[in-house]
C-alpha positions in Angstrom: 97.9 63.3 132.7 97.7 65.8 129.9 97.8 68.7 132.4 101.1 67.4 133.7 102.5 66.7 130.3 102.9 62.9 130.9 102.0 60.2 128.5 100.9 57.0 130.2 101.2 53.6 128.6 99.5 50.5 130.0 101.4 47.3 129.5 99.4 44.3 130.6 101.2 41.4 128.9 103.9 39.5 131.0 106.4 40.0 128.2 106.1 43.7 128.5 107.9 43.7 131.9 110.9 42.0 130.3 110.9 44.2 127.3 110.9 47.4 129.3 113.9 46.4 131.4 116.0 46.8 128.2 114.1 49.6 126.5 114.7 52.8 128.5 114.1 55.4 125.7 111.6 55.6 122.9 111.4 58.3 120.3 113.5 60.6 122.5 111.4 60.1 125.6 112.5 58.3 128.8 110.4 55.4 129.9 109.8 55.0 133.6 108.2 52.1 135.3 105.9 53.6 137.9 105.1 50.2 139.4 108.5 50.1 141.0 107.4 53.0 143.3 110.3 55.4 142.7 108.4 57.8 140.5 107.4 61.3 141.7 104.9 63.6 140.0 105.8 67.2 139.5 103.8 69.3 142.1 103.6 73.0 142.8 102.9 74.4 146.3 99.1 74.5 145.9 99.0 70.8 144.9 101.2 69.8 147.8 98.9 71.7 150.3 95.8 70.0 148.7 97.4 66.6 148.9 98.5 67.2 152.5 94.9 68.2 153.5 93.4 65.2 151.8 95.8 62.9 153.6 94.9 64.4 156.9 91.2 64.2 156.0 91.4 60.5 155.1 93.8 59.4 157.8 91.1 57.6 159.9 89.9 55.7 156.9 93.4 54.6 155.8 94.4 53.6 159.3 91.2 51.6 159.6 91.7 49.9 156.2 95.4 49.2 157.0 94.5 47.6 160.3 91.7 45.6 158.8 93.9 44.1 156.0 97.3 44.3 157.7 98.1 40.6 156.8 97.8 41.2 153.0 98.5 45.0 152.5 102.0 46.5 152.8 101.2 50.1 152.4 98.0 52.3 152.3 
């Protein structure tokens, strides 16, 4: 994520979830929980086009996988 100027921290202890609910800023930087699903990466037009093409290319695979595991997967 260096190219996008993001710094990623991996918290794998159960206590980390509770700590980050109260800690929203650290050393002048805003902390965002990407696990909640409301985080969007900054993208330019070329990246949007590339991602759209990849989604189109992999649509059959994702539909097959979603159908195969529909009882345990919410979103593919």
